[in-house]
C-alpha positions as CSV (number, residue, x, y, z in Angstrom):
1,M,11.7,22.6,-0.2
2,A,14.2,22.6,2.3
3,D,14.0,23.9,5.8
4,V,16.5,24.0,8.5
5,D,14.8,22.6,11.5
6,S,16.7,23.6,14.9
7,A,14.0,22.6,17.3
8,R,15.3,19.0,17.6
9,G,18.4,20.4,19.3
10,Q,20.9,19.2,16.5
11,P,20.5,20.6,13.0
12,L,18.0,19.0,10.9
13,L,17.8,19.6,7.0
14,V,14.4,18.7,5.5
15,M,13.6,18.4,2.1
16,T,11.0,17.3,-0.3
17,R,11.1,17.0,-4.0
18,V,8.4,15.1,-6.6
19,V,10.8,12.8,-9.3
20,A,9.6,12.1,-12.1
21,A,10.4,8.2,-12.1
22,P,8.6,4.7,-10.2
23,R,9.1,4.8,-6.6
24,A,11.1,1.2,-6.7
25,A,13.4,3.2,-9.6
26,V,14.4,6.2,-7.2
27,F,14.5,3.0,-4.2
28,E,17.4,1.8,-6.8
29,A,18.8,4.5,-7.4
30,W,20.0,5.0,-3.6
31,A,20.2,1.8,-2.3
32,R,22.3,0.5,-5.2
33,P,25.7,2.2,-4.5
34,E,27.0,1.3,-8.5
35,R,24.0,3.5,-9.2
36,L,24.5,5.9,-6.7
37,A,27.9,6.9,-7.9
38,R,26.1,7.3,-11.8
39,W,24.4,9.5,-10.6
40,W,26.5,11.5,-7.4
41,D,29.3,11.9,-10.0
42,P,27.6,12.1,-13.6
43,A,31.5,12.7,-14.6
44,G,32.0,9.5,-14.5
45,A,32.9,8.1,-10.9
46,P,34.2,4.5,-10.7
47,A,32.0,2.0,-9.4
48,A,31.5,2.0,-5.6
49,R,33.3,-1.2,-3.4
50,A,32.2,-2.9,-0.4
51,I,34.2,-1.8,2.6
52,E,33.7,-3.6,6.3
53,R,30.5,-2.5,7.8
54,A,31.0,1.1,9.8
55,D,29.7,-0.1,12.9
56,A,27.2,-3.2,14.5
57,V,23.8,-1.6,13.4
58,S,24.8,-1.1,9.2
59,I,23.6,-3.5,7.1
60,A,26.1,-2.3,4.5
61,A,29.0,-0.1,4.3
62,Y,30.1,1.2,1.0
63,R,33.1,3.8,-0.3
64,V,32.0,5.7,-3.3
65,P,35.0,7.3,-5.1
66,L,34.0,10.6,-6.7
67,R,35.5,14.0,-8.1
68,N,34.8,17.2,-7.2
69,T,33.8,20.0,-9.9
70,A,37.4,21.0,-10.1
71,G,38.3,17.4,-10.5
72,A,39.6,16.6,-7.5
73,A,39.0,13.2,-6.3
74,Y,37.5,12.7,-2.8
75,H,34.9,9.6,-1.7
76,I,32.2,9.4,1.0
77,E,31.5,6.7,2.9
78,L,27.8,5.5,3.4
79,A,26.2,3.0,6.1
80,I,23.3,1.3,5.3
81,R,21.5,0.9,8.5
82,E,17.6,0.2,7.4
83,L,15.9,-1.1,4.3
84,V,12.7,-1.1,3.3
85,H,11.9,-1.5,-0.1
86,P,10.6,0.5,-1.7
87,E,10.0,3.5,0.6
88,R,12.6,3.6,3.4
89,I,16.3,4.1,3.4
90,V,18.6,5.1,6.7
91,F,21.9,5.6,5.7
92,T,24.8,7.4,7.6
93,W,27.3,8.8,5.0
94,G,30.4,11.4,4.9
95,R,34.1,11.9,4.2
96,D,35.5,10.7,7.6
97,A,34.1,9.5,10.9
98,Q,34.2,13.5,12.0
99,S,31.4,14.4,9.3
100,L,29.0,11.6,9.7
101,T,25.2,12.5,9.2
102,L,22.4,10.5,9.3
103,V,19.8,10.5,6.5
104,E,16.2,9.2,6.5
105,L,14.8,9.0,2.9
106,T,11.3,8.4,2.5
107,L,9.6,7.2,-0.6
108,T,5.8,7.5,-1.8
109,D,3.9,7.8,-4.6
110,A,2.7,11.4,-6.2
111,A,1.6,12.6,-9.4
112,G,4.7,14.2,-11.2
113,P,5.0,16.0,-14.4
114,A,4.4,13.2,-16.4
115,G,1.1,11.6,-14.3
116,R,3.5,9.1,-12.1
117,G,6.2,9.9,-10.0
118,T,7.5,10.0,-6.2
119,R,7.7,12.4,-3.5
120,L,11.1,11.8,-2.1
121,A,11.2,13.0,1.5
122,F,14.9,13.7,2.9
123,E,15.8,14.1,6.3
124,Q,19.4,14.5,7.1
125,S,20.7,15.5,11.1
126,V,24.1,15.5,12.6
127,L,25.1,12.3,14.7
128,P,26.3,13.1,18.8
129,R,30.0,14.0,19.1
130,I,30.4,15.1,15.1
131,T,32.6,17.8,14.6
132,R,32.1,18.6,11.1
133,P,28.7,17.5,9.4
134,W,28.2,17.9,5.5
135,L,24.5,19.9,5.9
136,G,23.7,22.2,3.2
137,A,20.2,22.9,1.0
138,A,22.2,23.8,-1.9
139,Y,24.2,20.7,-1.9
140,W,21.4,18.4,-2.0
141,E,19.6,20.4,-4.2
142,E,22.1,20.0,-6.8
143,R,22.2,15.9,-6.1
144,L,18.5,15.9,-6.0
145,A,18.7,17.6,-9.7
146,R,21.1,15.3,-10.8
147,L,18.9,12.0,-9.6
148,Q,16.3,13.4,-11.8
149,A,18.4,13.6,-14.9
150,Y,19.9,10.1,-14.2
151,L,16.0,8.5,-13.8
152,S,15.2,10.6,-17.1
153,D,17.9,9.3,-19.1
154,R,17.5,6.0,-17.9
155,A,13.7,6.2,-18.7
156,A,14.1,7.0,-22.6
């Protein structure tokens, strides 16, 4: 499910999905940059590397090198602001300082296709003073499908 909510005064993308994997596995797939790079870019992205913290409120920051569908290299910068294992992750991400958005993931236990799973609630909002936010349901739907495939492969 995807919806764009403009009632908050800034664009907000809200999505929910039940992922057929334990909550801890879903959490680790998002919270560990080396795992994030494996499913975000299934073409075989190099490992993410730690960078200096983006700001004083970040717990950690990473540059994740990726390739687009045409094969061109790019990167995203991800700064983790809050981690509550295995239920909540808050981070900023974007290609540069002008495209950063805030993402909040909430993970709860749910019945999935195999009887167990994780309900992933995803919210993305634009930070103040951002001029080129990445905000799009189709982009995130594709990433969540890649996450499911990655977790299914790991479970097999």
